[in-house]
C-alpha positions as CSV (number, residue, x, y, z in Angstrom):
1,M,0.0,0.0,0.0
2,V,2.8,2.5,1.0
3,E,4.7,1.5,-2.2
4,S,1.7,2.2,-4.4
5,I,1.1,5.6,-2.8
6,A,4.8,6.5,-3.3
7,A,4.6,5.3,-7.0
8,L,1.4,7.4,-7.5
9,K,3.2,10.5,-6.1
10,K,6.1,9.9,-8.4
11,M,3.7,9.6,-11.3
12,Q,2.0,12.8,-10.4
13,K,5.3,14.6,-10.2
14,A,6.5,13.2,-13.5
15,L,3.2,14.2,-15.1
16,W,3.5,17.7,-13.7
17,V,7.1,18.0,-15.1
18,I,5.9,16.8,-18.5
19,I,3.0,19.3,-18.7
20,F,5.4,22.1,-17.4
21,L,7.9,21.3,-20.2
22,I,5.2,21.2,-22.9
23,T,3.9,24.6,-21.6
24,L,7.4,26.0,-21.6
25,C,7.9,24.8,-25.2
26,F,4.6,26.4,-26.3
27,I,5.7,29.7,-24.6
28,I,9.1,29.7,-26.3
29,F,8.2,28.4,-29.7
30,L,4.4,28.3,-30.5
31,Q,2.6,31.4,-29.1
32,N,1.1,32.5,-32.4
33,F,-1.8,30.0,-32.6
34,T,-5.1,30.5,-30.7
35,Y,-5.1,26.9,-29.4
36,T,-1.6,27.1,-28.1
37,R,-2.3,30.5,-26.3
38,L,-5.4,28.9,-24.9
39,F,-3.4,25.9,-23.7
40,I,-0.8,28.3,-22.1
41,L,-3.6,30.3,-20.4
42,L,-5.2,27.1,-18.9
43,A,-1.9,25.3,-18.1
44,I,-0.3,28.0,-16.1
45,P,-3.0,28.3,-13.3
46,L,-3.4,24.5,-13.4
47,L,0.3,23.9,-12.9
48,W,0.3,26.5,-10.1
49,I,-2.6,24.9,-8.3
50,W,-1.2,21.4,-8.9
51,L,2.2,22.4,-7.5
52,I,0.6,23.8,-4.4
53,F,-1.1,20.4,-4.0
54,L,2.1,18.5,-4.6
55,L,3.9,20.6,-2.0
56,K,1.1,20.4,0.6
57,N,3.5,19.0,3.3
58,R,5.9,21.9,2.8
59,R,3.8,24.6,4.4
60,V,6.1,27.6,3.9
61,I,6.6,27.0,0.2
62,K,2.9,26.2,-0.2
63,Y,1.9,29.5,1.4
64,I,4.5,31.5,-0.6
65,L,3.1,30.0,-3.8
66,L,-0.5,30.6,-2.8
67,L,0.1,34.2,-1.7
68,S,2.2,35.1,-4.7
69,G,-0.5,33.8,-7.1
70,I,-3.2,35.7,-5.2
71,G,-1.0,38.8,-5.1
72,F,-0.4,38.6,-8.9
73,I,-4.2,38.4,-9.5
74,V,-4.8,41.4,-7.2
75,F,-2.0,43.3,-8.9
76,L,-3.6,42.7,-12.3
77,C,-7.0,44.0,-11.0
78,L,-5.5,47.3,-9.9
79,P,-6.2,50.3,-12.2
80,G,-2.6,51.3,-13.0
81,R,-1.5,54.5,-14.6
82,T,-0.7,55.9,-18.0
83,A,2.8,54.8,-19.2
84,D,5.7,57.1,-19.8
85,T,5.7,56.8,-23.6
86,D,9.4,57.6,-24.0
87,K,10.4,54.8,-21.6
88,L,8.0,52.4,-23.3
89,R,9.4,53.3,-26.7
90,S,12.9,52.7,-25.3
91,F,12.0,49.4,-23.9
92,Y,10.3,48.5,-27.2
93,V,13.3,49.3,-29.3
94,Q,15.5,47.3,-26.9
95,S,13.1,44.4,-27.2
96,L,13.2,44.5,-31.0
97,R,17.0,44.4,-31.0
98,R,17.0,41.2,-28.9
99,Y,15.5,39.4,-32.0
100,E,18.5,40.3,-34.2
101,G,19.7,37.0,-35.6
102,A,16.3,35.2,-35.3
103,Y,15.3,33.2,-38.4
104,Y,12.4,34.5,-40.4
105,F,9.5,32.0,-40.2
106,W,6.0,32.8,-41.4
107,S,3.6,33.1,-38.5
108,G,6.5,32.6,-36.1
109,E,6.6,34.6,-32.8
110,G,9.4,33.0,-30.9
111,R,13.0,33.9,-30.0
112,F,14.4,31.6,-32.7
113,A,11.9,32.0,-35.5
114,I,9.7,35.0,-36.1
115,D,7.9,36.8,-38.8
116,C,7.5,40.6,-39.4
117,S,4.2,41.1,-37.6
118,G,5.3,38.7,-34.8
119,L,8.4,40.8,-34.3
120,V,6.7,44.1,-33.8
121,R,4.0,42.6,-31.7
122,R,6.4,40.5,-29.6
123,G,8.6,43.6,-29.1
124,M,5.6,45.6,-27.8
125,I,4.4,42.7,-25.6
126,N,7.8,42.3,-24.0
127,A,8.2,46.1,-23.5
128,N,4.8,46.3,-21.8
129,F,5.6,43.4,-19.5
130,R,9.1,44.6,-18.6
131,L,8.2,48.2,-18.0
132,G,4.9,47.2,-16.3
133,F,6.6,44.9,-13.8
134,R,9.6,47.2,-13.3
135,T,7.4,50.2,-12.5
136,L,4.6,48.1,-10.8
137,N,2.1,49.3,-13.4
138,P,-0.7,46.7,-13.9
139,R,-2.2,48.7,-16.8
140,L,0.9,47.9,-18.9
141,V,0.9,44.2,-17.9
142,R,-2.7,44.0,-18.9
143,K,-1.9,45.7,-22.2
144,G,0.9,43.2,-22.8
145,L,-1.6,40.3,-22.1
146,E,-4.2,41.8,-24.4
147,M,-1.6,42.1,-27.2
148,W,-0.4,38.5,-26.5
149,W,-4.0,37.1,-26.7
150,Y,-5.2,39.0,-29.8
151,D,-2.7,37.9,-32.4
152,C,-2.8,40.1,-35.5
153,S,-1.2,40.3,-39.0
154,A,0.6,43.1,-40.7
155,R,-2.7,44.0,-42.4
156,A,-4.4,44.2,-39.0
157,L,-1.7,46.4,-37.7
158,R,-2.1,48.7,-40.7
159,D,-5.9,48.8,-40.0
160,E,-5.4,49.8,-36.4
161,Y,-6.8,46.5,-35.0
162,R,-7.8,47.0,-31.4
163,Q,-5.9,50.4,-31.4
164,F,-2.6,48.6,-31.2
165,T,-1.3,51.1,-33.8
166,S,-2.2,54.6,-34.9
167,P,-1.3,56.1,-38.3
168,L,1.3,58.8,-38.6
169,F,1.3,59.5,-42.4
170,R,1.0,57.7,-45.8
171,A,4.0,57.4,-48.2
172,D,4.3,56.2,-51.7
173,N,7.3,54.0,-50.8
174,I,9.7,53.4,-47.9
175,N,12.6,55.1,-49.6
176,S,10.7,58.3,-50.0
177,I,10.1,58.7,-46.2
178,D,12.2,61.4,-44.6
179,S,13.8,59.8,-41.5
180,D,13.3,63.1,-39.6
181,R,9.6,62.3,-39.5
182,L,10.3,59.0,-37.7
183,L,11.2,57.9,-34.2
184,P,12.8,54.6,-33.3
185,G,10.1,52.1,-32.9
186,D,7.8,53.5,-35.6
187,I,6.6,50.9,-38.0
188,A,5.7,50.9,-41.7
189,V,3.2,48.6,-43.2
190,T,3.1,47.9,-47.0
191,I,0.0,49.2,-48.8
192,D,-1.3,45.6,-49.4
193,G,-0.8,44.8,-45.7
194,S,1.5,41.8,-46.4
195,H,4.6,43.1,-44.6
196,V,5.6,45.3,-41.7
197,L,8.9,46.9,-40.9
198,A,10.2,48.6,-37.7
199,Y,12.4,51.6,-37.8
200,L,15.3,51.5,-35.2
201,G,16.9,54.8,-36.1
202,G,19.6,55.9,-38.4
């Protein structure tokens, strides 16, 4: 009986590790599909609750996990404040630069393979998360989560989908744009909505 209980506990821990690794792979490589984002959204709280259950005999760790999860939920519910746009732009440009060297992969949105709309979206998602947590601003974290959940194409960015973008001006072609009219982090979307580029300065 004792051996079967120990075996069951080992199986539960092994299953938790497997689901954790699958979730981690989805987070790193496959965020750009609705079903993978839904899996991530369901798996994270499930893994958190399951871990609390697995650590039920370690009271201190269990309560730390419980309180940190509740604290995060409360933090997300707070109103927050308007972001410093210059800081957000700076974080955005830094985030875009982190993807230098990533392979182009259509519909990709991961560190190792990414497409054009995935790059500008991922850059803004990361910037919102980093600045939001660094300045304890839940409004930015919520904005990052919203952008993460509502995947969008270059065409959707051009058409101001969910107000993720706002138009500055129209140009006949990219080479005709005077760079004095641009700030690092501004994006350009082709007229047909098939491609998006980010301006990093210079």
